[in-house]
N, C-alpha and C positions, 0 to 999 in steps of 0.2 A: 303821583306818588301816594297820596292819601287813599285814593281808590284802591291801588294795589295793596297798600298796607291793610286796608279793611278786608279785602278779599283773603289775604294771607291769614289774617287774624281769625276770620270766620272759618276758614278751612282748619286752622289749628284747633279752634273751639269744637268744631264738629268732630275732628279726630279724637279729641280728648273725651268728648261726650260718648262717642262710640266705644272708646276704650273703657271708660267707666261703666258703660252699659254691659260690655262683655265681662268685665270683672265682677259686676253685680250678679250677672247671670251665672257666671262660674262659681261665685261664692254661694249663691242660692242653691246651686246643684250640690256643692260640697256640703252645705249645711243640711240638706235633705236627708231624711231617714231612708236608708236603703233596705229594700226587701228582696231577698233572693228567692227566685222562682225556679225550682228544680224540675227539669223535664227530661226523662230518660229516653224519650223518643227523638227521632231526627227533626231538625228544623225545617225539613221539606214536608213533613207530615201535615196533613190537612187540618187536623184539630189545632196544631200549633199555629198554622198560618191564618186560620179563620176565626179562632176563638181565643186562644191563649195570648197571642201577640196583640190582637186588638184590645183585649182586656187590659193588658199592661199599658199600652199606649193611651187608652182612654183615661185611666187613673193618673198616669204621669202628666197628661195634658191638663187635667182638672186641678192638679195640685203641684204646680211647679214650685220647687223650693221647700216643699213640706214633706213629701214622700216620693220615692222613686223605686219602681219595681224593675229589677234587672233580671233578664231572662238567661237561663243556663240550659239550653237544649243539648241534645246529643250526649246526655249523661255526664255533663261537665262536673256536677256535684256528686254524682253517684249513678252508676249504670244499672245496678241491680233493681229490677222492677219491684221485687218483694220488699225492699227496704225503704221505699219512698215515704210512706206514712210515718215510719219511725224516724226518718231523717228530719221531718217537720217537728216531731216531738222533742228530738235531741238538739234542735237548733242548728243543724247543718244547713237546713233550708228553712225559709219562713213560709213558703208556699210550695206545693208539689202536685204533680199530675200522678194520680194513683189509679190502680186497677184493684178494686176491693177483693176480688176473688183470689188474688195473689197473696193476701194476708188473712187467711182463714182464722176466725176467732175474734178479730178486732171489729169487723163489720158483719157479724154473723146474721143480723136481721136482713141484710141485703139478699140473702138466699132466696127470699120469696120472689125476687125479680128474675132469678135464674131458672125458675120452674118452666118447663116446656109447655108451649101452647097457650100461655096466658095472654100475651100481647100480640096485637095485629102487626105492629111495625115499630121502628125506632122512635118515631115522633110520639106515638102514644106512650111508649115506655119512658121516654125522657120527661114528658109532661107529668106523668103520674109520680115518678121518682122525685122530681124536683118539688112538686107540691107537698108530698108527704115528708120529705126531709125538712123543708122550710117550716112545716107545721109541727115539727118535732115528733112525728109519729113513727119514725124509724130510729132505733137506738144505735149507738156506736159513734156518734159525732160530737159527743160532749166536750172533747178536748180540741175540737177543730171549729173553724168557721168555714162552712161549705161555700166556696166561690162559685162552683159550677157542679151540677150533678146531672149525669146523662146516662143513657143506656145505648148499647150498640143496636144495630139491626139484628134480627134473629140470626143466630149462627147457622151455618150450613157446612157441608162436608166437601173438602177439596183434596184430591188425591193425585197420585202419579199414574192415573188411568185404571185404578182397581175398583172404584165404586161408581157404578152407573145406575144402580137400583137399590132398594132397601135390603134385599137378601145378600147383596155383595158386601155388606158390612161385616158379615159373619167371619170371624178370624182375622180381621184387618186391625192393624195397630194404628190407632188414631189419637193424635194429641187432642186433649180436651182442655177447655178453659176453666172449668170449675168442677167441684165434686158432684154436683147434681147433674151436670151435663155428662160427666163420665159415667154415672150410674145409668142415665138414660141410654147412652150408647151401648153399654154393657148388656142391656136387655135386648138389644138387637144383635148381639153376638160379637160386637167389636171388643177390642182390647184397648181401653183408654189409658193414656199416659199424660201426666201433668207436665207442663213445660212452658216457660215464658215465651211470648210471641217472638222475642228477639232471637231465639234459638231454633225456630221452626224450619226456616228455609234450609239451613245446613243439615238438619236432621233428616229431612225428606231427601235432600240431594245425596246423602250418604246411605239412604235406604234403612236408616235406623227406625223410621216410622213410615207407614204407607201414605199418611196424609194428616190433615188437621181440620178442626172446625175453626171457622173464621167468619167474620162479616166482610163485606167487600173492601172497605177502606184499608185495613192492614194487610189484606191479601196483596195489594200493590205496594203500600208504603214500606213493607218489610221484605219485598222481593219474593214472596211465596208464589206468586203467579209464574215466576220464571222456572220453578221446579215442579209445578203441577200442571195437569192437562185436562182433568175431568172435574167438573163442578156440579155436585148434586145438591140442589137447593131444597133440602128437607128443612122445615122450619123448627129449629131447636129453640132453646131459651135465649134470653138476652144476657148481657154482662154489664153490670153497673160500673160506671166510671166516675171519677170525681177530681176536681181541683180543690185542694184543702189547704187552709191556712192555720197556723198555730194560734189557738184562741188567746192565750196569754199575750202573745206578741201583738195580736190585733187590738186587744183591750188596752195595751200600753200606748197605742197611737193617739194623736190628737183627735178630737171629735170630728173635725172636718175630714180627716183622712179616713176614719171609719165610715163616715157617710159616703164618701166617694167610692170606696171599695164596695160597700153594700149596694150602691146605685148601679154598679156594673157587675153584679153577681146575681145568682138565682135565676129568675126568668130572663134576664138580659143575656146571660151566657147560654141558657137553654134554647132560646129562640134562635140565636146565631148558630148553635150546633145543629139544630133540626134543619134549618134552612140550608146551610152550606154543606154539611156532611150528607144530608139527604140528596142534594143535587150531585155531589161527588160520587156517592154510592151508585146512583142511577147511571151515571156516565161510565163507571167501571164495569158494571154488568153488561152494558151495551158493548163495551170494548171486548169483553170476553165472547159475547155472542157473535160478533163480526170477525173475530180472529180465527182463522182456520186451524190454528195450532191448539185451540181450546174447544172443549165440548161442554155445553151447558145443558143440564138436564133438570127436569122438575118431576116430583112424584106424581104418580097416577092417582085417581080418586080412590082406588082400592088401597094403595099404599098410604095415602093420607088417613084413611079410616083405620088402618092397622096402627099407624103412629099414634093416633088420638087415644086409642085404647091404652097403649103404654103410657102416654103422657098423663092420662087421668089416674092411672095407678101410681105413678111417681108423685103426682100432686097430692093424692089422698094419703099416701104413706108419709109424706113430709108433714102434712097438716096434723096427722095423728101422733107425731113425735112429742108434741107438747101443746098445752092450751095456748101459749103465746103464738106458736106457729099457726094454729087454727085462727087465732084473732088477726094475725097479720094478713093471712089469706083473705079474710073477709074485708079488711080495710082496703087492701089493694083492689079487690074485685069491685068494691063500691066506688073507688076513685076511677077505675077504668070505665065503669058505667057512666060516671059523671062526665068524663072526657068525651065519650062517644055521644053523649046527649048534648054536647056543646056547652056544658057548664064549667 
C-alpha cells in the first residue's frame, strides 16, 4: 500500500510539475514582446526558407520569454511590395522584406548597385552592399536597423521566345526592375515597363509584355518560367534587397534582445543568403538547360563587347549627375577591389 501510495504521489507530483512547467512556458511566451515580420513573398520562396525563417528561429531560441518574432509570409500584413518599408515606419509591421528599387527616393543611394556591369556575381554584390551599409556609407537607412542586406544575381532577359540575341531586344516590351535597368534596356531598343515581380507571370501570359528581366530564383518562385521559353543571360545590373526593422522599435527593446537580433543580422544573414541562394540559383539554371521546353542562350564575345560600351555610358552618365554619385561609385569600386583581393 505504501509503495503504491508513493508511486501515485510521485506521478501526481510529476504531472503537477509538468503542468507548472507548461504554464510557465506559456506565460513566458505570453509575456514576450512580439515582433511582426512582414513578407510579401510566398512561404515556399527560398529566401524565406533559408534566411528569414532561420533568422526568426535563431532569435526566438536565443531569447525565450523576452522577444518573439512572428512571421507573416504570403502578404498576410500587406501584399503590395511597394509599401513594405512604409509599413515598418507606420507600425503595421516591425520588420519587413523590401525591394529597394520599388520605393524610389527612399533608398536612392542604392542606385549605384543597379549600375550594369559593375559586379561579377551575387556573392560579390551582397558582400559589398552589406559591408557598406553596416559601415554607414550608404544613406537611406537612418530610420531602420538593417537585419539583412543582399543583392540579386545579375539580371538577365526571359521571354516568350522573342529574344535570342542582343538585336532581338529592339521593339520588345520588357518588364524592368529599376529605372537604371530600364534606361539600359532602352539603349538596346527595348521598351521597358516597370512592374512588381508578383504581376509578371500574368502579364507575359496575357501578352501584355514580351518578357522580363529577372535573376534565377524568382523566375521559378513566382511561376515566370511557366510562361517563358527563352532565357538570354545578358549580364545586367543587380537589385538590392533588404530585411529592415523599425529603428525606434528596436531601440525600445531590452539590451539582450537588441544583442540577439544584431548577432543574427548583417554578415550572418549575408552569408546564409550567398550560400543557399547561390546553390539554388545554380540548380535552377541547370534545370532550364536540361528542360527541352526551354532555350538557354549566352551572349557572344562580340555582343558582350557591345554591351560593355553601353554599360560604360550608363555608368558615366549616372556618375556625372552629382558629386555624391561620383563619390558613391568610387566607394563601391574600392570595396569591390577589396573583396576581390580577399580583404
